[in-house]
N, C-alpha and C positions, 0 to 999 in steps of 0.2 A: 831323359824322358821325365816329364812332370806327371805326377799322380795327384789328383785332387779329390777331396770329399766335401760335399756341401749337403748337409742333412740336419734334420731335427731328430734327436734321439730322446727316448724316455728311459730313465733309470731311477729306481727307488722313489717313484712317484713324482719326479720332477722332469721337466722338458729342458733339453739342452740344445742350443744352436751351435753347430760345428761347421767351420769353414776353414779347412787346412789343406796345404799342398806340400808334397814331397818332391824336391828337385835338387839334383846335384848334392845329395847327402844332407840336405837341410830341410827340416820340417818347420813350416811357418804358417801363421794364420791366426784365427780367433776362435775361442770357445766361450760362448755366452758373452761375447763382446770384449773379452779379455785377450790381449795379444799373447800368443804362445810362440815359442821358438826353441828348437833343439837340433843338435846334430843327430842324424838318423841313418843307420846302415841296415839294409835288409840282408840278413844272414842267409835266409832260405825262404823262397816263395813256393807255395804249394796251392793246389786247388782250393779256392775259397779263403785263402789267408796267407800269412807270412810270419816268420820269426824275425825280429829285429832288435837292434841295440840302440838305445836312446842315450844321449849325453847332453846334460843341461845343468847349469849352475854348479859345475864341479862334480856332479854325480853321474853315475851310469846305471842303466837298468836294462835288463833283457825283457822283451815282451813278445807274446804270441797273440796274434789277432786272427780270429776265425769268424767268417760270416756264414750263418746257417739260415737261409731264407731272409726274413726280416729281423733276425737277431744277430748282433755282433758280440762275440765273447772276447774280452781282453784279459789275458793272464799276465800279471806283472807283480813282482815283489811279493809272491806268495798269496796274492788275492786274485779272484776272478770277478770281473765286472761284466754284467749282462746289460747290453744296450739294445733297446727295441727301436728299430727304425720306424719313426712315426710318419715321416714324409721327407722326400727330397726337397731341398729348398727350391722354390720356384724361380725360374729364370725370369729376367726382366720382361721378356716378351710373352711369358706364359699367362694364361687367363684362368682364374678360379671359376669352376662350375659347381655351384651349390656346395662349396667348401671341400671338394674332392680333387684329387690329383688330375692334372690336365695333360699328363704325359706318362710314358713308361721309360725307365732307364735301364742300362745294362747292369745285370747283377754281378758281373765279373769282367776282368780284363780278358780280352780274347779276340777272335776273328768272327765276323758275321758270315754265317754259312747259308742263311736263307732269309729273305724278306718277303713276307706274305702280305703285309699291310700296304694299302695304296691310298693316296689322298682321295677323300670323298667316299670311301667304302665304309659301310657299317659292319661292326663286329659285335657278337654277343660276348658276355663275360666268359672267360676261359678259352677264347679263340687264340691260337698262336699268331703273334704279330711278327716276331723276329726270332731267329735261332742263332745263338752265340756259342762258339766252340772254344774251349781252352783245355789244353793237355789231353786231347782226344775225347773229351767229354762234352756233350752238347746240352745246352740249357735253353728251353723254349721260354721266351718272354711272352706272357699271356695278357690279353685284355683284362683289366681288373673288374670291368663291368661292361654293360652295353655302351659302345662308343662309336663315334664317327671320326675317322682319321682325318686330321687337318694336314699334317706334314710328316713325311718320312725323312729322317735326317741321316740315314745310313744306306749303304748298298752292299750287296754280296761282295765279300773279299776285304771290306774295310776292317781295320784294327780299331777296336773300341776300348775305352777305359771303364773301370767300374764307376757307376754313377752317371755315365754319359747319357744324355737324352737321346733316345732312338726314334720315338714316335710321339707326336703331339696330337691332342684330340680337339676337334672343333666344337663338339657339343655332346651331351649325353644322348644316346640314341633312344628313341621312343619304342 
């Protein structure tokens, strides 16, 4: 199974562009345009994160990664890094609307338990669009503001990955 992250993160006043994938024990991708690669083994996965071992350039490190809402905490080599999710990187077919996100993505890997969103339907900010379940815990994916649904990219029973686009928006609702 391939796990991929495509996000803009903020840390220590700087913005970082991250596009990495984990497949068959290998982490590859780019961070701020710089190619990255390491052997990676997930030691233990848990709700909202994982403990893993990274091996690169002859060195090894244990890391614990935990996502809490829009903040990702990475503990490694005695330090904790706090990364603020600024935005998911927009897909090629996504359109920017006044500089705001044009979609919502899954906050975790899990199974879709309910889809409320329908193409053409307007929602106010805070409305539930999709419900994702992982390890017997449900997470409601909410409309970030008033929106009109353009496309629903999932259905009840689908397995989704963290960061996977679930619903796209046609326009900002009036």
